C-alpha positions in Angstrom: -13.0 -13.4 3.0 -14.7 -11.7 5.8 -17.3 -8.9 5.0 -15.5 -6.4 7.2 -12.3 -6.8 5.3 -13.9 -5.7 2.1 -14.1 -2.0 3.1 -10.7 -1.8 4.9 -7.8 -0.2 3.2 -5.8 -2.8 1.3 -2.4 -2.9 -0.4 -0.7 -5.9 -2.1 3.1 -6.2 -2.2 4.5 -8.3 -5.1 8.1 -9.3 -4.7 8.3 -10.9 -8.1 7.3 -7.7 -10.0 8.7 -5.2 -7.5 5.1 -3.8 -7.4 2.9 -2.2 -4.7 -0.8 -2.3 -5.6 -2.8 0.3 -3.7 -6.4 -0.6 -3.9 -9.0 2.2 -4.7 -10.6 1.9 -1.2 -7.4 2.8 0.4 -7.1 6.1 -1.7 -10.9 6.7 -1.0 -10.3 6.4 2.8 -7.8 9.4 2.6 -9.9 11.5 0.4 -8.6 10.5 -3.1 -5.5 12.7 -3.1 -3.8 13.6 -6.2 -0.4 12.8 -4.6 0.5 10.2 -1.9 3.7 9.7 0.0 4.8 6.2 1.2 6.6 6.1 4.5 8.3 3.0 6.1 8.8 2.9 9.9 11.2 0.1 10.5 10.8 0.3 14.3 7.1 -0.1 14.2 7.5 -2.4 11.2 4.7 -0.3 9.4 4.1 1.1 6.1 2.0 4.4 5.9 0.3 6.0 2.9 -0.1 9.7 3.5 -1.9 12.4 1.5 0.6 14.7 0.0 1.0 17.4 -2.6 3.1 18.3 -5.6 5.8 20.1 -3.5 7.0 16.8 -1.9 9.7 15.6 -4.2 9.1 12.0 -3.1 5.4 12.0 -3.6 3.7 9.8 -6.2 1.2 11.4 -8.4 -2.1 9.6 -8.7 -3.9 11.1 -11.8 -7.5 11.8 -11.2 -8.4 10.1 -14.5 -6.8 6.9 -13.2 -9.0 6.7 -10.1 -12.2 6.5 -12.2 -13.3 3.1 -13.1 -10.2 1.3 -11.6 -9.7 -1.2 -8.8 -6.2 -0.3 -7.9 -3.1 1.9 -8.6 0.3 0.2 -9.1 3.6 1.5 -8.2 6.8 -0.1 -9.2 9.9 0.3 -7.1 12.6 -2.2 -6.6 14.3 -0.1 -3.9 11.1 0.3 -1.8 10.1 -3.3 -2.2 13.6 -4.4 -1.1 13.4 -2.0 1.9 10.0 -3.5 2.9 11.6 -7.1 2.6 14.5 -6.0 4.9 12.1 -4.6 7.5 10.0 -7.7 7.5 12.6 -10.5 7.4 10.0 -13.4 7.5 8.7 -12.4 4.1 9.9 -14.5 1.3 11.3 -13.4 -2.0 9.1 -14.1 -5.0 6.0 -14.1 -3.0 3.0 -11.7 -2.8 1.4 -10.4 0.4 -1.7 -8.7 1.2 -2.0 -6.0 4.1 -5.1 -4.5 5.6 -4.7 -1.0 7.1 -6.2 1.3 9.6 -7.2 4.8 8.8 -6.1 7.8 10.8 -8.8 10.0 9.4 -7.9 13.4 10.7 -4.4 12.9 9.5 -5.1 11.6 6.1 -3.0 8.4 6.8 -3.4 4.8 6.3 -1.1 2.6 8.4 -0.3 -1.1 7.5 1.3 -3.3 10.1 3.6 -5.5 8.1 3.8 -8.5 10.5 0.0 -8.9 9.9 0.6 -9.5 6.2 -1.3 -12.4 4.6 0.5 -14.5 1.8 -1.5 -14.4 -1.4 -1.9 -17.7 -3.1 -1.1 -18.0 -6.8 -4.7 -18.8 -7.7 -5.8 -15.4 -6.2 -3.6 -13.2 -8.3 
């Protein structure tokens, strides 16, 4: 793996377990928010993670205690994973994909372009 990839925001989408694993460096890049909101743009074929607050009914709470000493936060959502699969039709069921994102610092957003996803080998899981 390239050294520059180690510091980039990273998520892993696992179709077997309907899981989205958000790595700690992704949360650090947007200021370790207590709440995040995931937004899918089917036209751009992108997934964004935005800082949010408790007043957004679709936001996911990230407890401050869970951010200490962890490598990632896991979200389980069959409907969201299915939506991602429908947006990026070349992704295969039962596979896992790694996406590196770009930080939009002033907005508190990380954007992941889904077509640039890398399949994860079973030995890397």
